[in-house]
C-alpha positions as semicolon CSV with decimal commas, in nm:
position;residue;x (nm);y (nm);z (nm)
1;M;0,000;0,000;0,000
2;R;0,281;0,235;0,098
3;F;0,464;0,152;-0,229
4;A;0,146;0,220;-0,429
5;K;0,105;0,562;-0,265
6;L;0,467;0,648;-0,337
7;F;0,427;0,536;-0,697
8;L;0,110;0,746;-0,735
9;A;0,280;1,051;-0,582
10;A;0,580;1,009;-0,811
11;G;0,350;0,984;-1,111
12;I;0,166;1,304;-1,015
13;L;0,497;1,485;-0,962
14;L;0,630;1,366;-1,299
15;T;0,310;1,486;-1,468
16;L;0,346;1,827;-1,308
17;I;0,711;1,855;-1,406
18;T;0,670;1,743;-1,766
19;G;0,347;1,939;-1,811
20;C;0,498;2,270;-1,700
21;G;0,554;2,499;-1,997
22;T;0,429;2,248;-2,258
23;V;0,175;2,328;-2,527
24;G;-0,048;2,074;-2,699
25;I;-0,080;2,057;-3,078
26;D;-0,432;2,205;-3,074
27;E;-0,311;2,493;-2,859
28;A;-0,003;2,553;-3,079
29;E;-0,212;2,564;-3,397
30;K;-0,412;2,857;-3,257
31;Y;-0,103;3,078;-3,267
32;V;0,011;2,991;-3,620
33;T;-0,070;3,188;-3,936
34;R;0,037;3,172;-4,300
35;V;0,316;3,405;-4,408
36;E;0,080;3,584;-4,649
37;D;-0,156;3,657;-4,357
38;I;0,102;3,820;-4,130
39;D;-0,055;4,105;-3,935
40;V;0,153;4,385;-3,784
41;P;0,075;4,695;-3,576
42;D;-0,036;5,002;-3,771
43;D;0,259;5,217;-3,664
44;V;0,527;4,986;-3,812
45;T;0,727;5,144;-4,095
46;I;1,038;4,921;-4,112
47;F;0,988;4,547;-4,154
48;G;1,294;4,326;-4,098
49;L;1,314;3,963;-4,212
50;G;1,604;3,758;-4,081
51;E;1,729;3,427;-4,213
52;A;1,879;3,160;-3,989
53;T;2,117;3,061;-4,270
54;H;2,214;3,216;-4,602
55;G;2,203;2,876;-4,775
56;N;1,842;2,758;-4,780
57;V;1,589;2,767;-5,062
58;E;1,303;2,838;-4,823
59;F;1,465;3,139;-4,655
60;Q;1,553;3,293;-4,992
61;E;1,200;3,236;-5,121
62;L;1,059;3,396;-4,806
63;K;1,205;3,729;-4,922
64;K;0,963;3,731;-5,213
65;N;0,669;3,577;-5,026
66;L;0,678;3,814;-4,731
67;F;0,751;4,120;-4,945
68;E;0,456;4,037;-5,170
69;A;0,232;4,020;-4,862
70;L;0,365;4,354;-4,737
71;I;0,299;4,515;-5,076
72;K;-0,063;4,405;-5,062
73;N;-0,133;4,452;-4,692
74;E;0,098;4,737;-4,587
75;N;0,167;4,928;-4,912
76;V;0,543;4,872;-4,879
77;R;0,731;4,983;-5,191
78;V;1,099;4,968;-5,091
79;F;1,307;4,647;-5,076
80;V;1,643;4,659;-4,894
81;L;1,883;4,363;-4,912
82;E;2,193;4,284;-4,708
83;G;2,398;4,335;-5,022
84;D;2,626;4,589;-5,187
85;F;2,476;4,940;-5,208
86;G;2,626;5,024;-5,546
87;A;2,533;4,692;-5,707
88;G;2,187;4,722;-5,556
89;Q;2,133;5,010;-5,795
90;Q;2,206;4,778;-6,087
91;I;1,921;4,559;-5,963
92;N;1,708;4,872;-5,925
93;D;1,784;4,972;-6,286
94;Y;1,679;4,628;-6,404
95;I;1,349;4,611;-6,214
96;L;1,257;4,967;-6,317
97;Y;1,393;4,996;-6,670
98;G;1,488;4,643;-6,780
99;T;1,858;4,733;-6,801
100;G;2,058;4,413;-6,854
101;T;1,921;4,084;-6,719
102;A;1,809;3,960;-6,379
103;K;2,106;3,725;-6,363
104;E;2,356;4,000;-6,446
105;A;2,203;4,222;-6,180
106;V;2,219;3,951;-5,912
107;F;2,577;3,858;-6,001
108;A;2,678;4,224;-5,972
109;L;2,629;4,190;-5,596
110;D;2,944;3,972;-5,600
111;Y;2,818;3,757;-5,311
112;G;2,821;3,379;-5,354
113;I;2,516;3,337;-5,130
114;Y;2,301;3,529;-5,379
115;K;2,414;3,352;-5,698
116;T;2,108;3,128;-5,686
117;Q;1,801;3,067;-5,897
118;Q;1,584;3,185;-5,609
119;M;1,747;3,530;-5,611
120;I;1,726;3,555;-5,989
121;D;1,357;3,461;-5,969
122;L;1,303;3,730;-5,702
123;V;1,459;4,003;-5,915
124;E;1,270;3,884;-6,223
125;W;0,945;3,895;-6,026
126;L;1,016;4,251;-5,907
127;H;1,077;4,351;-6,269
128;E;0,753;4,189;-6,385
129;Y;0,563;4,357;-6,102
130;N;0,693;4,699;-6,204
131;E;0,595;4,646;-6,566
132;T;0,226;4,665;-6,475
133;A;0,220;4,849;-6,141
134;D;0,117;5,212;-6,114
135;E;0,330;5,255;-5,802
136;K;0,677;5,110;-5,860
137;I;0,904;4,905;-5,635
138;Y;1,252;5,041;-5,556
139;F;1,548;4,821;-5,464
140;Y;1,854;4,893;-5,247
141;G;2,149;4,717;-5,094
142;N;2,263;4,854;-4,757
143;D;2,602;4,681;-4,735
144;M;2,945;4,830;-4,796
145;Q;3,181;4,535;-4,846
146;R;3,256;4,608;-5,214
147;Y;3,401;4,898;-5,416
148;D;3,336;4,846;-5,788
149;A;2,972;4,944;-5,834
150;S;2,983;5,244;-5,600
151;K;3,303;5,366;-5,764
152;K;3,142;5,329;-6,107
153;G;2,837;5,529;-5,998
154;L;3,049;5,802;-5,840
155;L;3,274;5,845;-6,145
156;A;2,971;5,845;-6,377
157;F;2,839;6,144;-6,182
158;Y;3,169;6,330;-6,220
159;E;3,179;6,257;-6,593
160;T;2,848;6,443;-6,613
161;V;2,930;6,745;-6,395
162;N;3,308;6,789;-6,398
163;E;3,526;6,610;-6,653
164;E;3,850;6,736;-6,498
165;M;3,760;6,590;-6,160
166;A;3,640;6,272;-6,329
167;E;3,985;6,219;-6,480
168;K;4,157;6,303;-6,153
169;Y;3,952;6,066;-5,939
170;T;3,955;5,790;-6,201
171;A;4,337;5,792;-6,183
172;Q;4,346;5,813;-5,804
173;L;4,100;5,524;-5,760
174;Q;4,239;5,304;-6,037
175;H;4,401;5,057;-5,794
176;V;4,084;5,020;-5,584
177;S;3,853;4,732;-5,677
178;N;3,673;4,427;-5,542
179;D;3,965;4,214;-5,657
180;T;4,243;4,426;-5,506
181;M;4,084;4,563;-5,188
182;R;4,211;4,291;-4,955
183;N;4,568;4,348;-5,075
184;L;4,575;4,719;-4,996
185;T;4,839;4,810;-4,738
186;A;4,771;5,019;-4,429
187;E;4,946;5,308;-4,601
188;Q;4,734;5,270;-4,914
189;L;4,416;5,258;-4,705
190;E;4,512;5,575;-4,526
191;E;4,581;5,744;-4,860
192;L;4,251;5,614;-4,999
193;D;4,063;5,748;-4,699
194;G;4,212;6,091;-4,774
195;I;4,108;6,071;-5,141
196;I;3,751;5,985;-5,048
197;D;3,742;6,270;-4,794
198;D;3,854;6,505;-5,074
199;I;3,576;6,375;-5,297
200;I;3,312;6,426;-5,029
201;T;3,442;6,776;-4,961
202;D;3,430;6,857;-5,333
203;L;3,073;6,726;-5,362
204;Q;2,955;6,927;-5,062
205;S;3,143;7,246;-5,156
206;N;3,011;7,245;-5,513
207;E;2,660;7,119;-5,443
208;D;2,482;7,414;-5,608
209;E;2,700;7,400;-5,918
210;Y;2,659;7,024;-5,956
211;L;2,284;7,036;-5,895
212;A;2,249;7,294;-6,169
213;Q;2,393;7,039;-6,416
214;T;2,210;6,731;-6,294
215;S;1,935;6,624;-6,051
216;Q;1,892;6,606;-5,675
217;Q;1,871;6,227;-5,699
218;F;2,191;6,192;-5,905
219;Y;2,376;6,418;-5,662
220;A;2,242;6,241;-5,351
221;F;2,350;5,904;-5,484
222;A;2,698;6,032;-5,574
223;L;2,747;6,149;-5,218
224;Q;2,618;5,820;-5,081
225;Y;2,845;5,620;-5,314
226;A;3,140;5,811;-5,168
227;N;3,018;5,749;-4,813
228;V;2,983;5,376;-4,882
229;M;3,337;5,366;-5,021
230;R;3,460;5,539;-4,708
231;Q;3,279;5,278;-4,497
232;R;3,446;4,998;-4,696
233;T;3,787;5,158;-4,643
234;S;3,720;5,197;-4,271
235;L;3,629;4,827;-4,239
236;L;3,951;4,719;-4,410
237;G;4,153;4,933;-4,171
238;N;3,977;4,808;-3,856
239;D;3,982;4,430;-3,856
240;K;3,926;4,406;-3,481
241;Q;3,614;4,622;-3,501
242;Y;3,497;4,489;-3,838
243;T;3,174;4,323;-3,724
244;M;3,074;4,606;-3,493
245;L;3,145;4,875;-3,753
246;R;2,971;4,687;-4,030
247;D;2,640;4,669;-3,845
248;E;2,666;5,034;-3,748
249;Y;2,714;5,119;-4,116
250;L;2,431;4,884;-4,221
251;A;2,200;5,080;-3,991
252;E;2,333;5,416;-4,113
253;N;2,262;5,314;-4,471
254;V;1,909;5,205;-4,383
255;K;1,858;5,549;-4,227
256;W;1,981;5,712;-4,550
257;I;1,738;5,501;-4,755
258;V;1,449;5,583;-4,520
259;E;1,515;5,956;-4,551
260;F;1,571;5,945;-4,928
261;E;1,258;5,742;-4,998
262;A;1,050;5,968;-4,772
263;Q;1,106;6,237;-5,036
264;R;0,931;6,009;-5,286
265;G;0,639;5,964;-5,048
266;H;0,740;5,614;-4,937
267;D;0,723;5,583;-4,560
268;K;0,766;5,205;-4,529
269;L;1,043;4,966;-4,626
270;F;1,135;4,599;-4,602
271;I;1,483;4,475;-4,504
272;S;1,612;4,124;-4,570
273;A;1,929;4,017;-4,387
274;H;2,073;3,746;-4,167
275;N;1,904;3,683;-3,831
276;G;2,212;3,820;-3,656
277;H;2,163;4,159;-3,824
278;I;1,784;4,175;-3,783
279;E;1,752;4,076;-3,416
280;K;1,723;4,359;-3,163
281;T;1,925;4,242;-2,863
282;S;2,283;4,213;-2,994
283;A;2,295;3,853;-2,874
284;A;2,645;3,791;-3,008
285;F;2,917;3,876;-2,756
286;G;3,101;4,204;-2,815
287;Y;2,873;4,303;-3,101
288;K;2,588;4,549;-3,157
289;S;2,350;4,439;-3,429
290;M;2,190;4,649;-3,700
291;G;1,855;4,557;-3,549
292;D;1,964;4,696;-3,213
293;Y;2,059;5,026;-3,380
294;L;1,727;5,034;-3,569
295;D;1,536;4,960;-3,250
296;E;1,709;5,257;-3,085
297;M;1,641;5,487;-3,382
298;Y;1,285;5,385;-3,466
299;G;1,144;5,211;-3,157
300;N;0,808;5,045;-3,222
301;H;0,825;5,152;-3,587
302;Y;1,079;4,871;-3,639
303;F;0,929;4,520;-3,654
304;A;1,175;4,228;-3,654
305;I;1,080;3,884;-3,785
306;G;1,332;3,604;-3,735
307;T;1,342;3,255;-3,885
308;D;1,402;2,919;-3,723
309;F;1,402;2,559;-3,841
310;I;1,375;2,199;-3,721
311;N;1,547;1,982;-3,984
312;N;1,782;2,165;-4,216
313;T;2,023;2,080;-4,494
314;F;2,190;2,405;-4,595
315;Q;2,474;2,516;-4,821
316;A;2,771;2,715;-4,689
317;D;3,130;2,798;-4,770
318;N;3,381;2,566;-4,604
319;K;3,684;2,791;-4,606
320;G;3,903;2,514;-4,467
321;A;3,827;2,298;-4,770
322;N;3,800;2,600;-5,003
323;K;3,464;2,488;-5,141
324;R;3,091;2,515;-5,079
325;E;2,932;2,215;-4,911
326;N;2,596;2,097;-4,779
327;H;2,553;2,037;-4,407
328;T;2,262;1,885;-4,213
329;I;2,148;1,992;-3,867
330;H;1,853;1,895;-3,649
331;N;1,741;2,177;-3,423
332;S;1,531;2,136;-3,109
333;D;1,537;2,465;-2,925
334;P;1,238;2,501;-2,688
335;F;1,059;2,739;-2,923
336;V;1,048;2,513;-3,231
337;K;0,972;2,202;-3,024
338;V;0,636;2,354;-2,934
339;F;0,538;2,373;-3,301
340;S;0,700;2,052;-3,428
341;E;0,363;1,883;-3,489
342;V;0,205;2,171;-3,682
343;E;0,099;2,037;-4,021
344;S;0,234;2,319;-4,242
345;N;0,602;2,323;-4,335
346;I;0,631;2,703;-4,318
347;F;0,430;2,923;-4,082
348;Y;0,444;3,240;-3,875
349;V;0,416;3,284;-3,499
350;D;0,331;3,635;-3,375
351;F;0,479;3,685;-3,029
352;E;0,217;3,933;-2,915
353;L;-0,054;3,682;-3,000
354;A;0,145;3,395;-2,849
355;S;0,178;3,583;-2,521
356;N;-0,194;3,520;-2,465
357;S;-0,098;3,162;-2,386
358;K;0,060;3,130;-2,044
359;E;0,270;2,833;-2,157
360;L;0,383;2,995;-2,483
361;A;0,456;3,325;-2,310
362;E;0,688;3,137;-2,076
363;I;0,870;2,964;-2,361
364;I;0,925;3,268;-2,582
365;S;1,049;3,471;-2,286
366;Q;1,315;3,221;-2,175
367;K;1,677;3,239;-2,285
368;Q;1,763;2,962;-2,530
369;R;2,019;2,876;-2,796
370;M;1,881;2,947;-3,144
371;P;2,043;2,879;-3,486
372;N;2,259;3,155;-3,628
373;I;2,456;3,015;-3,922
374;G;2,657;3,244;-4,148
375;D;2,811;3,173;-4,485
376;D;3,117;3,004;-4,331
377;F;3,056;2,657;-4,186
378;S;3,276;2,352;-4,131
379;T;3,159;2,005;-4,034
380;W;3,336;2,022;-3,698
381;Y;3,115;2,317;-3,597
382;K;2,844;2,058;-3,528
383;S;3,048;1,933;-3,232
384;S;2,912;2,219;-3,021
385;K;2,587;2,414;-3,052
386;K;2,773;2,721;-2,930
387;L;2,949;2,734;-3,268
388;Y;2,631;2,778;-3,472
389;T;2,373;2,920;-3,229
390;L;2,322;3,237;-3,028
391;E;2,176;3,244;-2,679
392;M;1,881;3,480;-2,688
393;V;1,532;3,549;-2,559
394;P;1,300;3,509;-2,863
395;N;1,041;3,775;-2,777
396;E;1,310;4,031;-2,692
397;A;1,510;3,968;-3,009
398;Y;1,210;3,951;-3,244
399;D;0,845;4,051;-3,270
400;G;0,759;3,725;-3,439
401;M;0,922;3,427;-3,607
402;I;0,873;3,215;-3,915
403;I;0,943;2,844;-3,868
404;V;1,054;2,618;-4,153
405;K;1,022;2,258;-4,040
406;E;1,215;2,102;-4,330
407;A;1,464;2,334;-4,501
408;T;1,655;2,245;-4,818
409;P;1,985;2,377;-4,959
410;T;2,038;2,637;-5,229
411;T;2,265;2,566;-5,523
412;V;2,518;2,833;-5,613
413;I;2,540;2,907;-5,985
414;E;2,910;2,914;-6,061
415;S;2,903;3,040;-6,421
416;N;2,900;3,412;-6,491
417;P;2,611;3,561;-6,690
């Protein structure tokens, strides 16, 4: 009898322990919506979409799917990609005017992660949308890790307004390119920084004269091209602060885009970047994320959506082997475990809605290790979750999250257009 009572008590205790913080499938389904039905507060003007890896078909396709929903539901007309600012304007020229091809525009970004059919399809879709839309879509990159396209845009401006300066700066910047930038010495970088400062001073000092020969838009972009080149030079000269500076510059460039597009009457924009840039809590040690900066600048006007997965085969660059490879990971952080039995493969969880559930509110407010995989990944990283996850509190880092239960790898197109 005594043994039976002890057994019964142990069973009740086990039920209480295992039941604490768990959510049944019927309960979980109540807090799931389709991506196309995402609902956000009325005061949001900047929508951020993170991706847990750069190497999954589903995360790249989400850029188009979510942006399409935001066009229809929120009247968003500006797409910002974690990609080169200067080359982003080549994509913009294609989707607005049909200049070149979608593949050429994507390859101009000079990022392996974007040389995929999914990205080409996205740019082609934006072009097709603009062909029939009364209100056009505008495209930007907000990154600064390349020189070529920004230099080309800057020199094209000078060829229009001041041929003498165009010749001077063409000669002075001749040795600066995507191919040579990592070989520049500290002395060359210092000299380059001085050249770019001279260019910016010339642009600002002769603003009225240059505007008389061209347009406000052409002038504004020339100045921004120079600023982006200065950012690139600064990154190369500050290896120890590279990550911190880059996200500060990413946020600065978003601010520039926000202010420029406001002049066109566009008060909302969409940003696509890695989870680590979108999240608002700077979860990585010694690093302040772009999302943290945007949260400080825009408060509740910035809405961050992260992505998570359960089973994932993704593509990444294995620098040790000097090749791109596929890797497979099973993820079981507390957040995704709750939704593992949801029927859909891709779905959205709004954290404000989820907070109505006591159990869900507890789970999304607890610190946990969540996937954060960049473009560099080696097989041995799987030996420790600390090498490919960040410890964060989901509802502090994001306003909502899209879960992909089964994620598949992208294929990088190696041939040039």
